[in-house]
MARRO-874621 format. One record per residue (C-alpha): z, y, x; residue in three letters. Coordinates in steps of 0.1 Angstrom, whole numbers, plus 2048, in hexadecimal, padded with zeros to 3 digits. Example, Ala and Ser with C-alpha at 12.3 -4.5 7.8 and 13.67 -1.06 7.14 Angstrom:
REC; Z; Y; X; residuo
REC; 84E; 7D3; 87B; Ala
REC; 847; 7F5; 889; Ser
***
This chain:
REC; Z; Y; X; residuo
REC; D3F; A8D; E0E; Met
REC; D45; AAA; DF6; Leu
REC; D4C; A9F; DD2; Glu
REC; D33; AAC; DB8; Pro
REC; D41; AC4; D9E; Met
REC; D44; AB8; D7A; Lys
REC; D36; AD8; D6B; Arg
REC; D14; AE8; D6F; Val
REC; D13; B06; D86; Ala
REC; D0D; B27; D76; Pro
REC; CEB; B36; D78; Lys
REC; CE5; B49; D98; Asn
REC; CDC; B6D; D90; Gln
REC; CC8; B71; DB0; Lys
REC; CB2; B53; DA9; Lys
REC; C8D; B57; DAB; Lys
REC; C7B; B57; D8A; Lys
REC; C64; B3A; D84; Val
REC; C4A; B31; D6A; Leu
REC; C59; B0E; D67; Arg
REC; C74; AFA; D77; Gly
REC; C9A; AF8; D79; Ala
REC; CAF; B17; D70; His
REC; CCD; B0F; D84; Asp
REC; CD5; B20; DA5; Gly
REC; CED; B22; DC2; Phe
REC; D0D; B35; DBD; Val
REC; D29; B42; DD4; Glu
REC; D3C; B21; DD3; Thr
REC; D32; B09; DEF; Leu
REC; D3D; AE9; DDD; Val
REC; D27; AF1; DBF; Ile
REC; D09; AF8; DD5; Asn
REC; D0C; AD7; DE7; Thr
REC; D0F; AC5; DC5; Ser
REC; CEF; AD5; DB8; Leu
REC; CDC; AC6; DD6; Ile
REC; CEE; AA4; DD2; Arg
REC; CE3; AA3; DAE; Arg
REC; CBF; AA4; DBA; Arg
REC; CC2; A8D; DD8; Ile
REC; CD9; A70; DD1; Arg
REC; CD2; A5E; DF1; Asp
REC; CEB; A53; E0B; Pro
REC; CD6; A62; E27; His
REC; CDD; A85; E19; Leu
REC; CF8; A93; E30; Val
REC; D0E; AB2; E2B; Phe
REC; D21; ABB; E4B; Glu
REC; D3D; AD4; E48; Met
REC; D44; AEF; E62; Asn
REC; D5D; B0B; E64; Ser
REC; D50; B2C; E72; Val
REC; D63; B4B; E7A; Gly
REC; D85; B4E; E8D; Asp
REC; D93; B64; E70; Ile
REC; D7E; B5B; E51; Ser
REC; D7B; B36; E57; Arg
REC; D5C; B35; E41; Thr
REC; D4F; B13; E37; Asp
REC; D2C; B0C; E42; Val
REC; D19; AEC; E37; Val
REC; CFB; ADD; E49; Ile
REC; CE6; AC8; E31; Ala
REC; CCB; AB0; E3C; Tyr
REC; CBC; A8D; E36; Met
REC; CC7; A77; E52; Arg
REC; CA7; A62; E52; Asn
REC; C8F; A80; E50; Lys
REC; C9D; A9D; E63; Val
REC; C8F; AA8; E84; Asp
REC; CAA; AA1; E9E; Lys
REC; CA1; ABE; EB4; Lys
REC; CA5; AD6; E97; Thr
REC; CC6; AC6; E8C; Leu
REC; CD5; AC7; EAF; Asp
REC; CCB; AEB; EB3; Lys
REC; CDC; AF5; E92; Val
REC; CFB; AE1; E99; Lys
REC; CFF; AEE; EBC; Asn
REC; CF9; B12; EB1; Ser
REC; D13; B11; E97; Ile
REC; D2D; AFF; EAC; Lys
REC; D28; B18; EC9; Ala
REC; D2B; B36; EB1; Leu
REC; D46; B4F; EBA; Lys
REC; D4D; B68; E9F; Thr
REC; D6B; B76; E8B; Asp
REC; D5C; B73; E69; Ala
REC; D3B; B6E; E55; Leu
REC; D40; B8E; E42; Thr
REC; D1C; B8E; E35; Met
REC; D1A; B69; E2E; Gly
REC; CFA; B58; E39; Asp
REC; CEB; B77; E48; Gln
REC; D08; B7A; E60; Ser
REC; D03; B56; E69; Leu
REC; CDE; B5B; E70; Val
REC; CE4; B79; E86; Glu
REC; CFF; B67; E99; Ser
REC; CEE; B47; EA1; Ile
REC; CCA; B53; EA6; His
REC; CC2; B6E; EBF; Ser
REC; CA1; B80; EB9; Tyr
REC; C91; BA2; EBF; Ser
REC; C9D; BBE; EA8; Ser
REC; C79; BCB; EA8; Phe
REC; C6A; BAB; E9B; Asn
REC; C6B; BAD; E75; Pro
REC; C5E; B89; E6E; Phe
REC; C79; B73; E5F; Pro
REC; C83; B53; E71; Lys
REC; C98; B45; E54; Val
REC; C8E; B3F; E30; Arg
REC; CA8; B46; E15; Tyr
REC; CA8; B36; DF3; Thr
REC; CC0; B37; DD5; Gly
REC; CB0; B18; DC5; Arg
REC; CBE; AF5; DC9; Pro
REC; C9D; AE5; DC1; Asp
REC; C8C; AF8; DDE; Val
REC; CA8; AEF; DF6; Ala
REC; CA6; ACA; DEB; Ala
REC; C80; ACA; DF0; Ala
REC; C83; AD7; E13; His
REC; C9F; ABE; E1C; Ile
REC; C87; AA3; E11; Met
REC; C6D; AB1; E29; Glu
REC; C85; AAD; E46; Gly
REC; C91; AD1; E47; Lys
REC; CB6; ADC; E4D; Val
REC; CC8; AF0; E32; Ile
REC; CE6; B05; E3A; Ile
REC; CFF; B0F; E1E; Leu
REC; D19; B2A; E24; Val
REC; D37; B2E; E0E; Asp
REC; D38; B4E; DF9; Asn
REC; D12; B50; DFB; Thr
REC; CFA; B47; DDE; Pro
REC; CDD; B3F; DF5; Thr
REC; CD3; B23; E0D; Ala
REC; CC3; B26; E2F; Leu
REC; CA4; B11; E37; Ile
REC; C9D; B07; E5B; Leu
REC; C85; B07; E6C; Pro
REC; C6D; B1E; E5B; Thr
REC; C4A; B2B; E65; Asn
REC; C35; B45; E55; Ile
REC; C22; B2D; E3E; Phe
REC; C43; B21; E2F; Asp
REC; C49; B44; E22; Phe
REC; C28; B45; E10; Met
REC; C32; B28; DF9; Gln
REC; C42; B2C; DD7; Ser
REC; C55; B14; DC1; Val
REC; C3C; B1C; DA4; Asp
REC; C21; B0A; DB8; Asp
REC; C32; AE9; DB4; Tyr
REC; C3D; AEC; D90; Tyr
REC; C18; AEF; D86; Met
REC; BFB; AD6; D89; Pro
REC; BEA; AD5; DAA; Val
REC; BCC; AEA; DA1; Ile
REC; BE2; B04; D91; Thr
REC; BF9; B05; DAE; Gly
REC; BDC; B0A; DC6; Asn
REC; BCE; B26; DB0; Tyr
REC; BF0; B38; DB1; Leu
REC; BF2; B33; DD7; Arg
REC; BCF; B41; DDB; Leu
REC; BD7; B60; DC7; Ile
REC; BF6; B64; DDC; Arg
REC; BE2; B63; DFD; Tyr
REC; BC8; B7B; DEF; Ile
REC; BE3; B94; DE4; Val
REC; BF4; B90; E05; Phe
REC; BD5; B9A; E19; Phe
REC; BCC; BB6; E00; Thr
REC; BEF; BC5; E03; Asn
REC; BED; BC5; E29; Leu
REC; BCA; BD3; E2C; Leu
REC; BC2; BE9; E0E; Ile
REC; BD2; C09; E1B; Ser
REC; BC5; C08; E3F; Pro
REC; BA2; BFE; E33; Leu
REC; BA2; C1B; E1B; Phe
REC; BAB; C32; E38; Ile
REC; B8E; C25; E4C; Leu
REC; B75; C2A; E2F; Phe
REC; B82; C4D; E29; Thr
REC; B7F; C57; E4D; Asp
REC; B5D; C46; E50; Asn
REC; B4C; C4C; E2E; Pro
REC; B2A; C44; E3C; Gln
REC; B33; C1F; E3D; Trp
REC; B33; C1B; E17; Ile
REC; B24; C3B; E09; Arg
REC; B03; C2A; E01; Glu
REC; B12; C0A; DF5; Ser
REC; B22; BFD; DD5; Ala
REC; B44; C05; DE4; Leu
REC; B3E; C2A; DE5; Ser
REC; B55; C2F; DC7; Phe
REC; B72; C28; DDE; Leu
REC; B6E; C49; DF0; Leu
REC; B84; C66; DE3; Pro
REC; B71; C80; DD0; Asp
REC; B8D; C9B; DD2; Val
REC; B99; CAF; DEF; Ser
REC; BBA; CA9; E00; Tyr
REC; BD1; CBB; E18; Thr
REC; BE8; C9F; E24; Ile
REC; BD5; C85; E39; Pro
REC; BD0; C64; E27; Ile
REC; BE5; C4F; E3F; Phe
REC; C02; C67; E3B; Leu
REC; BFF; C64; E16; Gln
REC; C03; C3F; E18; Phe
REC; C20; C41; E30; Ile
REC; C32; C5A; E19; Ile
REC; C2B; C44; DFB; Leu
REC; C39; C25; E0C; Glu
REC; C59; C37; E15; Ile
REC; C5C; C47; DF2; Ala
REC; C58; C25; DE1; Leu
REC; C73; C16; DF5; Asp
REC; C89; C33; DED; Gly
REC; C83; C2E; DC8; Leu
REC; C8A; C09; DCB; Asn
REC; CAB; C11; DDB; Leu
REC; CB2; C2A; DBF; Ala
REC; CAA; C10; DA5; Ser
REC; CC4; BF8; DB4; Leu
REC; CDF; C11; DAD; Asn
REC; CD2; C1C; D8B; Thr
REC; CE5; C10; D6D; Pro
REC; CD1; BF7; D58; Asp
REC; CD1; C0F; D3B; Ala
REC; CBE; C29; D50; Leu
REC; CA7; C11; D62; Gly
REC; C8A; C14; D4A; Thr
REC; C8D; C3A; D4A; Ser
REC; C8B; C3A; D70; Leu
REC; C6C; C24; D70; Ser
REC; C5B; C3C; D57; Ile
REC; C64; C5B; D6B; Ile
REC; C59; C4B; D8C; Gly
REC; C39; C3C; D7F; Gly
REC; C2C; C58; D69; Leu
REC; C3C; C79; D70; Ile
REC; C40; C77; D95; Leu
REC; C1E; C67; D9B; Gly
REC; C0C; C80; D85; Asp
REC; C1C; C9F; D94; Phe
REC; C17; C91; DB7; Ala
REC; BF1; C91; DB1; Val
REC; BF1; CB2; D9F; Thr
REC; C04; CC5; DBA; Thr
REC; BED; CB7; DD5; Gly
REC; C05; CA1; DE7; Trp
REC; BF0; C82; DE1; Phe
REC; BCE; C78; DD3; Ile
REC; BCA; C5F; DB7; Pro
REC; BBC; C44; DCE; His
REC; BDB; C42; DE4; Thr
REC; BF2; C42; DC6; Ile
REC; BDD; C25; DB7; Leu
REC; BDC; C10; DD6; Tyr
REC; C01; C15; DDE; Glu
REC; C09; C0B; DBA; Ala
REC; BF5; BEB; DBE; Val
REC; C07; BE4; DDF; Ile
REC; C29; BEA; DD0; Ala
REC; C24; BD5; DB1; Ile
REC; C11; BB8; DC1; Ser
REC; C2A; BB5; DDE; Ser
REC; C40; BA1; DC6; Phe
REC; C26; B85; DC8; Asp
REC; C36; B7C; DEA; Gln
REC; C55; B66; DE4; Pro
REC; C67; B71; E04; Ser
REC; C73; B95; E05; Ile
REC; C79; B92; E2A; Glu
REC; C54; B8A; E31; Leu
REC; C4A; BA5; E18; Thr
REC; C5C; BBF; E2E; Tyr
REC; C4E; BB0; E4E; Ala
REC; C2B; BB6; E42; Phe
REC; C34; BD7; E33; Lys
REC; C3D; BE2; E57; Phe
REC; C1C; BD3; E62; Ser
REC; C09; BE7; E48; Arg
REC; C1A; C07; E53; Leu
REC; C10; C00; E77; Leu
REC; BEC; BFA; E6B; Leu
REC; BEC; C1A; E56; Val
REC; BFB; C30; E72; Phe
REC; BE4; C24; E8E; Leu
REC; BC5; C24; E78; Thr
REC; BCD; C47; E6C; Gly
REC; BD1; C53; E90; Ile
REC; BB7; C40; EA3; Phe
REC; B9F; C34; E88; Gly
REC; B8D; C13; E8D; Leu
REC; B9B; C0D; EB0; Trp
REC; BBE; C13; EA1; Gly
REC; BB7; BF9; E86; Phe
REC; BAC; BE0; EA0; Ile
REC; BC9; BE7; EB8; Ala
REC; BE4; BE4; E9C; Ser
REC; BD4; BC4; E8F; Ser
REC; BD6; BB5; EB2; Ile
REC; BFA; BC0; EB6; Ile
REC; C04; BAF; E95; Ile
REC; BF2; B8F; E9E; Ile
REC; C02; B8E; EC1; Val
REC; C25; B94; EB2; Ile
REC; C20; B78; E99; Ile
REC; C12; B61; EB3; Thr
REC; C2F; B67; ECB; Leu
REC; C49; B63; EB0; Thr
REC; C5D; B43; EB2; Lys
REC; C70; B30; E97; Thr
REC; C95; B28; E99; Phe
REC; C8E; B09; EAD; Thr
REC; C76; B1B; EC5; Gly
REC; C56; B0E; EB5; Glu
REC; C37; B24; EAF; Pro
REC; C3A; B3A; E90; Tyr
REC; C16; B32; E87; Leu
REC; C19; B0C; E89; Tyr
REC; C06; AF7; E7D; Pro
REC; BEA; B11; E83; Leu
REC; BF5; B16; EA7; Ile
REC; BF7; AFB; EB5; Pro
REC; BDE; AED; E9C; Phe
REC; BE8; AD1; E84; Asn
REC; BCE; ACD; E69; Ala
REC; BE2; AB5; E53; Asn
REC; C02; ACA; E53; Ala
REC; BEE; AEA; E4F; Leu
REC; BDD; ADC; E30; Arg
REC; BFE; AD5; E1F; His
REC; C0B; AF8; E27; Leu
REC; BEC; B0B; E1C; Leu
REC; BE4; AF7; DFD; Phe
REC; BF8; AE9; DE1; Arg
REC; BF7; AC3; DE6; Thr
REC; C09; AA7; DD3; Arg
REC; C2E; AA8; DD9; Ile
REC; C30; A84; DE5; Arg
REC; C15; A8A; DFE; Asp
REC; C26; AAA; E0B; Lys
REC; C47; A97; E10; Gln
REC; C35; A7F; E27; Lys
REC; C28; A99; E3E; Val
REC; C3C; AA1; E5D; Asp
REC; C38; AC7; E5F; Thr
REC; C4C; ACA; E7F; Lys
***
């Protein structure tokens, strides 16, 4: 067993912001990370198994689980995958480990592993019977197995009263579906104005002429926003505010004035860009970004039938996706488990959640 450190770990700079809760976080030192979990679960059933991965790097990898709660199938799968791993070095830390032990299609964007930099989140999942993997020199932990509903949860939900946590989760689901559908639905309404012209939603229709098709405007804006995000990562902090002002005011105003875009596409894309941060998982955010681009492209080319076809493609991909242990990605919706689904969709009492077998 690894001995706990005497000092408190420094604050993880990559830690998710929370409304309430602990302010400590995982760091690049493995021993400190295990001690942060041990401080929260002081039970002899908590096990840390040390492994050495990489013929050259000899990187320390720890598997953490509760002996009396863990699913044996998941645990054996993780252990066997790590023991059978043949690689020279884990140069990219946990990401190198994930790509080495888990084979998946390069064209499937939906994440199979959940990352967290918070010890309280890792400890909570261990108490639910999940397996946690810690990699030395990496300030995040891997949570296995993980389905799509796990990515929709946030630590804020459990630091608030039950009713408040459910309200926050409801807002997150509404924003999620709005982000996914707002641009393709606007394209449909623009191409078929007779659907809403006589209704209260007629104000949604653009009242200015445009040269570039609406769906191309959305695609260009999606790519441009990602380019600005990458630029902001490399911008010195002293110039970050200036870049935001230039991007938000000057570029947006001139883009409309010169005829590249109409105000509606600028508005909806701004809503998408800002509200995307409601989703705790950046991996799932990009997965649904690619889904939205597919919806926009096929809807813009084929209209309503393109919208229906792209929706079916996305649903089929999610349905066929498997977790790390080979279980359905949509469990407990498919196959249906009402009790487990209730605890994933709604914020329930913590002691009740820990009693539910979500496997």
